[in-house]
N, CA and C atoms as a LAMMPS dump frame, in Angstrom:
ITEM: TIMESTEP
0
ITEM: NUMBER OF ATOMS
507
ITEM: BOX BOUNDS ff ff ff
-5.0000000000000000e+02 5.0000000000000000e+02
-5.0000000000000000e+02 5.0000000000000000e+02
-5.0000000000000000e+02 5.0000000000000000e+02
ITEM: ATOMS id mol type element x y z
1 1 1 N -32.31 8.362 -18.1
2 1 2 C -31.518 8.685 -16.95
3 1 3 C -30.634 9.94 -17.315
4 2 1 N -30.651 10.863 -16.43
5 2 2 C -29.904 12.125 -16.686
6 2 3 C -28.384 11.904 -16.565
7 3 1 N -27.613 12.781 -17.069
8 3 2 C -26.153 12.665 -16.972
9 3 3 C -25.703 12.638 -15.489
10 4 1 N -26.327 13.43 -14.648
11 4 2 C -26.023 13.52 -13.263
12 4 3 C -26.308 12.219 -12.538
13 5 1 N -27.363 11.554 -12.936
14 5 2 C -27.706 10.233 -12.367
15 5 3 C -26.829 9.148 -12.873
16 6 1 N -26.299 9.274 -14.081
17 6 2 C -25.416 8.223 -14.689
18 6 3 C -24.03 8.203 -14.105
19 7 1 N -23.563 9.396 -13.646
20 7 2 C -22.168 9.502 -13.137
21 7 3 C -21.786 8.532 -12.053
22 8 1 N -22.609 8.379 -10.977
23 8 2 C -22.251 7.418 -9.944
24 8 3 C -22.208 5.971 -10.447
25 9 1 N -23.127 5.612 -11.4
26 9 2 C -23.097 4.299 -11.944
27 9 3 C -21.849 4.05 -12.788
28 10 1 N -21.487 5.123 -13.631
29 10 2 C -20.246 4.975 -14.387
30 10 3 C -19.067 4.798 -13.503
31 11 1 N -18.968 5.614 -12.415
32 11 2 C -17.875 5.514 -11.491
33 11 3 C -17.778 4.162 -10.824
34 12 1 N -18.888 3.627 -10.509
35 12 2 C -18.913 2.324 -9.811
36 12 3 C -18.449 1.226 -10.788
37 13 1 N -18.865 1.28 -12.047
38 13 2 C -18.45 0.34 -13.071
39 13 3 C -16.952 0.453 -13.328
40 14 1 N -16.451 1.671 -13.443
41 14 2 C -14.991 1.89 -13.684
42 14 3 C -14.235 1.4 -12.49
43 15 1 N -14.691 1.646 -11.262
44 15 2 C -14.015 1.135 -10.052
45 15 3 C -13.934 -0.35 -10.106
46 16 1 N -15.055 -1.072 -10.329
47 16 2 C -15.139 -2.51 -10.36
48 16 3 C -14.172 -3.085 -11.416
49 17 1 N -14.216 -2.535 -12.603
50 17 2 C -13.372 -2.997 -13.729
51 17 3 C -11.862 -2.786 -13.396
52 18 1 N -11.548 -1.602 -12.856
53 18 2 C -10.166 -1.328 -12.503
54 18 3 C -9.687 -2.254 -11.396
55 19 1 N -10.467 -2.463 -10.404
56 19 2 C -10.065 -3.335 -9.279
57 19 3 C -9.91 -4.744 -9.784
58 20 1 N -10.82 -5.253 -10.639
59 20 2 C -10.698 -6.571 -11.235
60 20 3 C -9.427 -6.727 -12.043
61 21 1 N -9.075 -5.638 -12.765
62 21 2 C -7.866 -5.647 -13.584
63 21 3 C -6.59 -5.704 -12.678
64 22 1 N -6.581 -4.878 -11.619
65 22 2 C -5.429 -4.874 -10.709
66 22 3 C -5.27 -6.264 -10.021
67 23 1 N -6.446 -6.809 -9.532
68 23 2 C -6.323 -8.066 -8.824
69 23 3 C -5.915 -9.188 -9.754
70 24 1 N -6.393 -9.165 -10.964
71 24 2 C -5.981 -10.202 -11.982
72 24 3 C -4.478 -10.096 -12.261
73 25 1 N -4.046 -8.867 -12.416
74 25 2 C -2.58 -8.712 -12.633
75 25 3 C -1.775 -9.192 -11.458
76 26 1 N -2.208 -8.879 -10.216
77 26 2 C -1.521 -9.343 -9.05
78 26 3 C -1.517 -10.858 -8.906
79 27 1 N -2.603 -11.492 -9.251
80 27 2 C -2.682 -12.994 -9.209
81 27 3 C -1.731 -13.596 -10.247
82 28 1 N -1.606 -12.939 -11.391
83 28 2 C -0.694 -13.44 -12.417
84 28 3 C 0.769 -13.399 -12.026
85 29 1 N 1.145 -12.368 -11.29
86 29 2 C 2.572 -12.155 -10.922
87 29 3 C 2.875 -12.615 -9.49
88 30 1 N 1.912 -13.032 -8.72
89 30 2 C 2.071 -13.258 -7.308
90 30 3 C 3.257 -14.096 -6.925
91 31 1 N 3.422 -15.239 -7.501
92 31 2 C 4.466 -16.121 -6.996
93 31 3 C 5.564 -16.4 -8.078
94 32 1 N 5.681 -15.472 -8.993
95 32 2 C 6.726 -15.668 -10.005
96 32 3 C 8.039 -15.169 -9.512
97 33 1 N 9.029 -16.002 -9.642
98 33 2 C 10.402 -15.589 -9.261
99 33 3 C 10.858 -14.454 -10.162
100 34 1 N 11.455 -13.439 -9.508
101 34 2 C 11.939 -12.306 -10.29
102 34 3 C 10.892 -11.3 -10.727
103 35 1 N 9.667 -11.469 -10.266
104 35 2 C 8.626 -10.568 -10.679
105 35 3 C 8.801 -9.174 -10.013
106 36 1 N 8.011 -8.246 -10.518
107 36 2 C 8.025 -6.889 -9.962
108 36 3 C 7.657 -6.902 -8.501
109 37 1 N 6.775 -7.849 -8.147
110 37 2 C 6.364 -7.977 -6.707
111 37 3 C 7.528 -8.355 -5.868
112 38 1 N 8.43 -9.166 -6.289
113 38 2 C 9.634 -9.543 -5.541
114 38 3 C 10.526 -8.305 -5.315
115 39 1 N 10.581 -7.419 -6.329
116 39 2 C 11.34 -6.198 -6.182
117 39 3 C 10.725 -5.309 -5.134
118 40 1 N 9.406 -5.243 -5.086
119 40 2 C 8.674 -4.485 -4.086
120 40 3 C 8.984 -5.053 -2.685
121 41 1 N 8.896 -6.36 -2.534
122 41 2 C 9.147 -7.013 -1.251
123 41 3 C 10.576 -6.676 -0.766
124 42 1 N 11.539 -6.853 -1.707
125 42 2 C 12.911 -6.566 -1.371
126 42 3 C 13.154 -5.084 -1.024
127 43 1 N 12.572 -4.189 -1.801
128 43 2 C 12.698 -2.777 -1.552
129 43 3 C 12.13 -2.383 -0.192
130 44 1 N 10.973 -2.953 0.183
131 44 2 C 10.366 -2.695 1.515
132 44 3 C 11.236 -3.184 2.591
133 45 1 N 11.774 -4.425 2.454
134 45 2 C 12.626 -5.019 3.453
135 45 3 C 13.895 -4.119 3.646
136 46 1 N 14.473 -3.731 2.553
137 46 2 C 15.677 -2.87 2.635
138 46 3 C 15.377 -1.486 3.31
139 47 1 N 14.262 -0.916 2.896
140 47 2 C 13.852 0.383 3.46
141 47 3 C 13.615 0.262 4.942
142 48 1 N 12.857 -0.772 5.361
143 48 2 C 12.597 -0.929 6.805
144 48 3 C 13.883 -1.211 7.517
145 49 1 N 14.742 -2.004 6.982
146 49 2 C 16.048 -2.3 7.593
147 49 3 C 16.849 -1.024 7.786
148 50 1 N 16.809 -0.15 6.764
149 50 2 C 17.543 1.142 6.856
150 50 3 C 17.071 1.964 8.007
151 51 1 N 15.748 2.039 8.171
152 51 2 C 15.138 2.763 9.308
153 51 3 C 15.516 2.092 10.613
154 52 1 N 15.421 0.765 10.695
155 52 2 C 15.785 0.084 11.955
156 52 3 C 17.249 0.306 12.335
157 53 1 N 18.1 0.364 11.361
158 53 2 C 19.557 0.625 11.631
159 53 3 C 19.722 2.069 12.065
160 54 1 N 18.964 2.987 11.455
161 54 2 C 19.061 4.38 11.877
162 54 3 C 18.626 4.524 13.362
163 55 1 N 17.674 3.689 13.789
164 55 2 C 17.173 3.702 15.124
165 55 3 C 18.09 2.942 16.07
166 56 1 N 19.23 2.447 15.654
167 56 2 C 20.232 1.835 16.48
168 56 3 C 20.119 0.353 16.594
169 57 1 N 19.348 -0.306 15.715
170 57 2 C 19.221 -1.762 15.757
171 57 3 C 20.308 -2.465 14.929
172 58 1 N 20.745 -3.547 15.394
173 58 2 C 21.762 -4.336 14.672
174 58 3 C 21.01 -5.322 13.837
175 59 1 N 20.441 -4.829 12.692
176 59 2 C 19.636 -5.624 11.804
177 59 3 C 20.424 -5.809 10.456
178 60 1 N 19.969 -6.793 9.736
179 60 2 C 20.477 -7.074 8.394
180 60 3 C 19.327 -7.455 7.508
181 61 1 N 19.566 -7.382 6.206
182 61 2 C 18.538 -7.801 5.261
183 61 3 C 19.133 -8.75 4.265
184 62 1 N 18.399 -9.788 3.962
185 62 2 C 18.761 -10.742 2.938
186 62 3 C 17.479 -10.991 2.093
187 63 1 N 17.505 -10.64 0.85
188 63 2 C 16.315 -10.754 -0.018
189 63 3 C 15.194 -9.97 0.634
190 64 1 N 14.14 -10.688 1.012
191 64 2 C 12.931 -10.097 1.574
192 64 3 C 12.856 -10.224 3.122
193 65 1 N 13.915 -10.632 3.715
194 65 2 C 13.931 -10.908 5.148
195 65 3 C 14.856 -9.939 5.87
196 66 1 N 14.257 -9.369 6.941
197 66 2 C 14.992 -8.496 7.89
198 66 3 C 15.289 -9.366 9.134
199 67 1 N 16.499 -9.404 9.565
200 67 2 C 16.795 -10.259 10.728
201 67 3 C 17.826 -9.602 11.649
202 68 1 N 17.718 -10.068 12.879
203 68 2 C 18.677 -9.687 13.936
204 68 3 C 19.054 -10.956 14.688
205 69 1 N 19.786 -10.846 15.758
206 69 2 C 20.143 -12.042 16.552
207 69 3 C 18.948 -12.578 17.269
208 70 1 N 17.87 -11.864 17.414
209 70 2 C 16.729 -12.322 18.213
210 70 3 C 15.446 -12.53 17.454
211 71 1 N 15.353 -11.987 16.221
212 71 2 C 14.039 -12.049 15.51
213 71 3 C 14.263 -11.801 14.032
214 72 1 N 13.339 -12.397 13.223
215 72 2 C 13.386 -12.081 11.798
216 72 3 C 11.974 -11.852 11.3
217 73 1 N 11.923 -11.098 10.261
218 73 2 C 10.575 -10.678 9.643
219 73 3 C 10.747 -10.789 8.122
220 74 1 N 9.908 -11.56 7.492
221 74 2 C 9.912 -11.738 6.065
222 74 3 C 8.803 -10.959 5.441
223 75 1 N 9.079 -10.179 4.434
224 75 2 C 8.071 -9.464 3.673
225 75 3 C 7.573 -10.418 2.551
226 76 1 N 6.245 -10.721 2.601
227 76 2 C 5.657 -11.6 1.625
228 76 3 C 4.72 -10.753 0.727
229 77 1 N 4.263 -11.287 -0.383
230 77 2 C 3.408 -10.498 -1.275
231 77 3 C 2.243 -9.859 -0.637
232 78 1 N 1.572 -10.538 0.246
233 78 2 C 0.378 -9.985 0.886
234 78 3 C 0.665 -8.823 1.835
235 79 1 N 1.903 -8.711 2.217
236 79 2 C 2.372 -7.663 3.163
237 79 3 C 3.06 -6.467 2.46
238 80 1 N 2.905 -6.34 1.144
239 80 2 C 3.562 -5.265 0.381
240 80 3 C 2.765 -4.028 0.254
241 81 1 N 1.462 -4.107 0.567
242 81 2 C 0.588 -2.947 0.383
243 81 3 C 0 -2.85 -0.995
244 82 1 N 0.268 -3.811 -1.872
245 82 2 C -0.272 -3.736 -3.214
246 82 3 C -1.826 -3.912 -3.278
247 83 1 N -2.356 -4.675 -2.315
248 83 2 C -3.814 -4.83 -2.338
249 83 3 C -4.518 -3.482 -1.947
250 84 1 N -4.17 -2.893 -0.826
251 84 2 C -4.844 -1.582 -0.555
252 84 3 C -4.515 -0.496 -1.621
253 85 1 N -3.326 -0.62 -2.224
254 85 2 C -2.985 0.314 -3.298
255 85 3 C -3.885 0.103 -4.486
256 86 1 N -4.198 -1.178 -4.792
257 86 2 C -5.063 -1.505 -5.867
258 86 3 C -6.506 -0.846 -5.684
259 87 1 N -6.992 -0.963 -4.437
260 87 2 C -8.297 -0.352 -4.103
261 87 3 C -8.176 1.174 -4.273
262 88 1 N -7.1 1.694 -3.702
263 88 2 C -6.934 3.195 -3.754
264 88 3 C -6.883 3.663 -5.207
265 89 1 N -6.021 3.034 -6.018
266 89 2 C -5.842 3.456 -7.387
267 89 3 C -7.134 3.289 -8.182
268 90 1 N -7.898 2.228 -7.908
269 90 2 C -9.21 2.024 -8.565
270 90 3 C -10.128 3.156 -8.225
271 91 1 N -10.1 3.642 -6.961
272 91 2 C -10.927 4.763 -6.576
273 91 3 C -10.469 6.013 -7.267
274 92 1 N -9.181 6.228 -7.424
275 92 2 C -8.696 7.432 -8.119
276 92 3 C -9.069 7.392 -9.63
277 93 1 N -8.928 6.232 -10.216
278 93 2 C -9.287 6.122 -11.675
279 93 3 C -10.799 6.297 -11.877
280 94 1 N -11.606 5.823 -10.938
281 94 2 C -13.039 5.931 -11.076
282 94 3 C -13.581 7.268 -10.792
283 95 1 N -12.9 8.026 -9.986
284 95 2 C -13.413 9.357 -9.584
285 95 3 C -13.411 10.29 -10.756
286 96 1 N -14.519 11.017 -10.997
287 96 2 C -14.543 11.961 -12.133
288 96 3 C -13.631 13.132 -11.924
289 97 1 N -12.44 13.081 -12.457
290 97 2 C -11.48 14.161 -12.385
291 97 3 C -10.53 14.131 -13.618
292 98 1 N -9.768 15.15 -13.806
293 98 2 C -8.888 15.287 -14.921
294 98 3 C -7.693 14.275 -14.687
295 99 1 N -7.019 13.98 -15.789
296 99 2 C -5.907 13.045 -15.725
297 99 3 C -4.763 13.546 -14.924
298 100 1 N -4.528 14.84 -14.969
299 100 2 C -3.452 15.406 -14.102
300 100 3 C -3.735 15.162 -12.602
301 101 1 N -4.979 15.34 -12.223
302 101 2 C -5.361 15.096 -10.833
303 101 3 C -5.215 13.613 -10.505
304 102 1 N -5.566 12.725 -11.486
305 102 2 C -5.435 11.258 -11.267
306 102 3 C -3.927 10.895 -11.078
307 103 1 N -3.062 11.508 -11.9
308 103 2 C -1.631 11.26 -11.705
309 103 3 C -1.081 11.739 -10.389
310 104 1 N -1.566 12.893 -9.963
311 104 2 C -1.157 13.351 -8.627
312 104 3 C -1.703 12.396 -7.587
313 105 1 N -2.968 11.92 -7.753
314 105 2 C -3.519 10.958 -6.77
315 105 3 C -2.757 9.664 -6.776
316 106 1 N -2.298 9.203 -7.919
317 106 2 C -1.563 7.962 -7.989
318 106 3 C -0.193 8.109 -7.216
319 107 1 N 0.406 9.273 -7.461
320 107 2 C 1.725 9.507 -6.753
321 107 3 C 1.525 9.6 -5.25
322 108 1 N 0.487 10.279 -4.842
323 108 2 C 0.182 10.379 -3.402
324 108 3 C -0.077 8.992 -2.795
325 109 1 N -0.847 8.19 -3.527
326 109 2 C -1.179 6.852 -3.042
327 109 3 C 0.002 5.933 -2.981
328 110 1 N 0.8 5.887 -4.02
329 110 2 C 1.976 4.994 -4.004
330 110 3 C 2.942 5.401 -2.874
331 111 1 N 3.221 6.72 -2.797
332 111 2 C 4.144 7.174 -1.77
333 111 3 C 3.566 6.96 -0.379
334 112 1 N 2.318 7.329 -0.2
335 112 2 C 1.734 7.249 1.14
336 112 3 C 1.569 5.871 1.633
337 113 1 N 1.044 4.963 0.765
338 113 2 C 0.859 3.573 1.239
339 113 3 C 2.119 2.859 1.479
340 114 1 N 3.091 3.096 0.651
341 114 2 C 4.402 2.418 0.871
342 114 3 C 5.149 2.997 2.055
343 115 1 N 5.009 4.291 2.293
344 115 2 C 5.619 4.86 3.539
345 115 3 C 4.929 4.289 4.759
346 116 1 N 3.588 4.176 4.721
347 116 2 C 2.876 3.585 5.875
348 116 3 C 3.324 2.105 6.021
349 117 1 N 3.546 1.416 4.948
350 117 2 C 3.953 0.032 5.045
351 117 3 C 5.355 -0.122 5.675
352 118 1 N 6.199 0.804 5.41
353 118 2 C 7.582 0.788 6.041
354 118 3 C 7.423 1.013 7.555
355 119 1 N 6.568 1.972 7.939
356 119 2 C 6.313 2.153 9.352
357 119 3 C 5.713 0.917 9.973
358 120 1 N 4.835 0.269 9.276
359 120 2 C 4.247 -0.999 9.733
360 120 3 C 5.28 -2.071 9.947
361 121 1 N 6.177 -2.275 8.99
362 121 2 C 7.218 -3.28 9.104
363 121 3 C 8.153 -2.96 10.285
364 122 1 N 8.549 -1.722 10.428
365 122 2 C 9.419 -1.341 11.525
366 122 3 C 8.764 -1.672 12.835
367 123 1 N 7.482 -1.246 12.966
368 123 2 C 6.755 -1.482 14.244
369 123 3 C 6.589 -3.002 14.512
370 124 1 N 6.266 -3.757 13.456
371 124 2 C 6.116 -5.217 13.65
372 124 3 C 7.433 -5.849 14.094
373 125 1 N 8.537 -5.319 13.577
374 125 2 C 9.812 -5.855 14.028
375 125 3 C 9.95 -5.633 15.531
376 126 1 N 9.687 -4.389 15.976
377 126 2 C 9.787 -4.105 17.435
378 126 3 C 8.822 -4.958 18.26
379 127 1 N 7.585 -5.155 17.751
380 127 2 C 6.674 -5.989 18.487
381 127 3 C 7.221 -7.424 18.546
382 128 1 N 7.785 -7.879 17.441
383 128 2 C 8.317 -9.24 17.419
384 128 3 C 9.474 -9.41 18.347
385 129 1 N 10.277 -8.395 18.525
386 129 2 C 11.437 -8.429 19.433
387 129 3 C 11.012 -8.367 20.872
388 130 1 N 10.098 -7.429 21.225
389 130 2 C 9.819 -7.107 22.617
390 130 3 C 8.474 -7.718 23.123
391 131 1 N 7.544 -7.977 22.236
392 131 2 C 6.21 -8.476 22.615
393 131 3 C 5.75 -9.577 21.718
394 132 1 N 6.562 -10.597 21.513
395 132 2 C 6.348 -11.64 20.516
396 132 3 C 4.981 -12.289 20.634
397 133 1 N 4.47 -12.42 21.9
398 133 2 C 3.153 -13.004 22.106
399 133 3 C 2.023 -12.237 21.435
400 134 1 N 2.277 -10.967 21.17
401 134 2 C 1.18 -10.141 20.584
402 134 3 C 1.403 -9.86 19.101
403 135 1 N 2.423 -10.513 18.5
404 135 2 C 2.753 -10.218 17.101
405 135 3 C 1.571 -10.504 16.155
406 136 1 N 0.923 -11.691 16.318
407 136 2 C -0.136 -12.061 15.385
408 136 3 C -1.31 -11.057 15.5
409 137 1 N -1.698 -10.677 16.722
410 137 2 C -2.767 -9.727 16.882
411 137 3 C -2.418 -8.357 16.32
412 138 1 N -1.209 -7.95 16.605
413 138 2 C -0.745 -6.621 16.1
414 138 3 C -0.72 -6.621 14.58
415 139 1 N -0.227 -7.72 13.997
416 139 2 C -0.089 -7.829 12.553
417 139 3 C -1.453 -7.927 11.889
418 140 1 N -2.265 -8.838 12.398
419 140 2 C -3.547 -9.125 11.69
420 140 3 C -4.656 -8.204 12.078
421 141 1 N -4.743 -7.765 13.318
422 141 2 C -5.884 -6.92 13.706
423 141 3 C -5.578 -5.459 13.695
424 142 1 N -4.511 -5.088 14.345
425 142 2 C -4.222 -3.629 14.444
426 142 3 C -3.767 -3.044 13.089
427 143 1 N -2.718 -3.64 12.508
428 143 2 C -2.196 -3.056 11.305
429 143 3 C -3.069 -3.234 10.091
430 144 1 N -3.741 -4.367 9.972
431 144 2 C -4.677 -4.445 8.802
432 144 3 C -5.769 -3.422 8.842
433 145 1 N -6.267 -3.193 10.059
434 145 2 C -7.302 -2.168 10.229
435 145 3 C -6.747 -0.804 9.933
436 146 1 N -5.557 -0.506 10.476
437 146 2 C -4.957 0.838 10.214
438 146 3 C -4.652 1.062 8.729
439 147 1 N -4.205 0.007 8.043
440 147 2 C -3.906 0.177 6.59
441 147 3 C -5.191 0.455 5.85
442 148 1 N -6.255 -0.266 6.155
443 148 2 C -7.544 -0.055 5.484
444 148 3 C -8.079 1.386 5.72
445 149 1 N -8.089 1.776 6.965
446 149 2 C -8.587 3.145 7.325
447 149 3 C -7.67 4.237 6.701
448 150 1 N -6.348 4.022 6.8
449 150 2 C -5.436 4.991 6.237
450 150 3 C -5.572 5.129 4.742
451 151 1 N -5.781 4.048 4.043
452 151 2 C -5.987 4.055 2.595
453 151 3 C -7.26 4.86 2.239
454 152 1 N -8.332 4.605 2.985
455 152 2 C -9.568 5.376 2.742
456 152 3 C -9.309 6.865 3.014
457 153 1 N -8.681 7.17 4.134
458 153 2 C -8.416 8.568 4.469
459 153 3 C -7.521 9.248 3.469
460 154 1 N -6.529 8.506 2.945
461 154 2 C -5.678 9.104 1.909
462 154 3 C -6.483 9.404 0.662
463 155 1 N -7.383 8.488 0.283
464 155 2 C -8.222 8.702 -0.887
465 155 3 C -9.12 9.905 -0.663
466 156 1 N -9.703 10.05 0.534
467 156 2 C -10.613 11.21 0.865
468 156 3 C -9.814 12.454 0.823
469 157 1 N -8.6 12.438 1.321
470 157 2 C -7.722 13.636 1.256
471 157 3 C -7.525 14.007 -0.213
472 158 1 N -7.213 13.074 -1.062
473 158 2 C -7.013 13.353 -2.444
474 158 3 C -8.263 13.942 -3.081
475 159 1 N -9.398 13.348 -2.815
476 159 2 C -10.646 13.855 -3.358
477 159 3 C -10.897 15.318 -2.94
478 160 1 N -10.69 15.525 -1.649
479 160 2 C -10.99 16.911 -1.092
480 160 3 C -9.958 17.976 -1.611
481 161 1 N -8.713 17.63 -1.627
482 161 2 C -7.661 18.615 -1.863
483 161 3 C -7.114 18.627 -3.268
484 162 1 N -7.084 17.47 -3.937
485 162 2 C -6.342 17.384 -5.21
486 162 3 C -7.107 16.948 -6.422
487 163 1 N -8.291 16.33 -6.239
488 163 2 C -9.005 15.734 -7.331
489 163 3 C -9.519 16.72 -8.363
490 164 1 N -9.557 18.002 -7.97
491 164 2 C -10.141 19.007 -8.9
492 164 3 C -9.013 19.919 -9.46
493 165 1 N -7.764 19.406 -9.425
494 165 2 C -6.666 20.175 -9.998
495 165 3 C -6.909 20.317 -11.475
496 166 1 N -6.751 21.568 -11.915
497 166 2 C -7.001 21.866 -13.304
498 166 3 C -5.7 21.577 -14.091
499 167 1 N -5.833 21.223 -15.353
500 167 2 C -4.643 20.994 -16.211
501 167 3 C -3.988 22.312 -16.568
502 168 1 N -4.641 23.442 -16.265
503 168 2 C -4.077 24.759 -16.547
504 168 3 C -3.059 25.147 -15.43
505 169 1 N -3.134 24.494 -14.275
506 169 2 C -2.351 24.867 -13.112
507 169 3 C -0.936 24.408 -13.285
């Protein structure tokens, strides 16, 4: 098998191993009190609350829960964006590029996916306040699809624009 033919196989193996490693790590820390994941949940809740207050809402945050007089929203591990981030980072690691490009890709992914997640939480809060009957559909169908598609588009953006960054630059 030529080197050109081996590259896609190598990338697929690296992707699968990376993803398995990320998922294993997440499963280990998922429900541990005081874990890094709890810090992410709390940070997302505080960030979304900050935006909601900037938009004129009388909201508060306690731990991982954003609440107002009419509605509350709790950020749980599955809603932190760490799963799509794991897929994204596995794709960045597996893609044949220099380490500088991979570091840029990681930064783009972490920032982009968490920013999208804050937008998601803010919008879910509004849906919960004004259209509570549609909250489950909006949360499970609309936003899960948007997060998946956005993660893929973010990775494609990185591949097209940044993956070939030279370490000389």
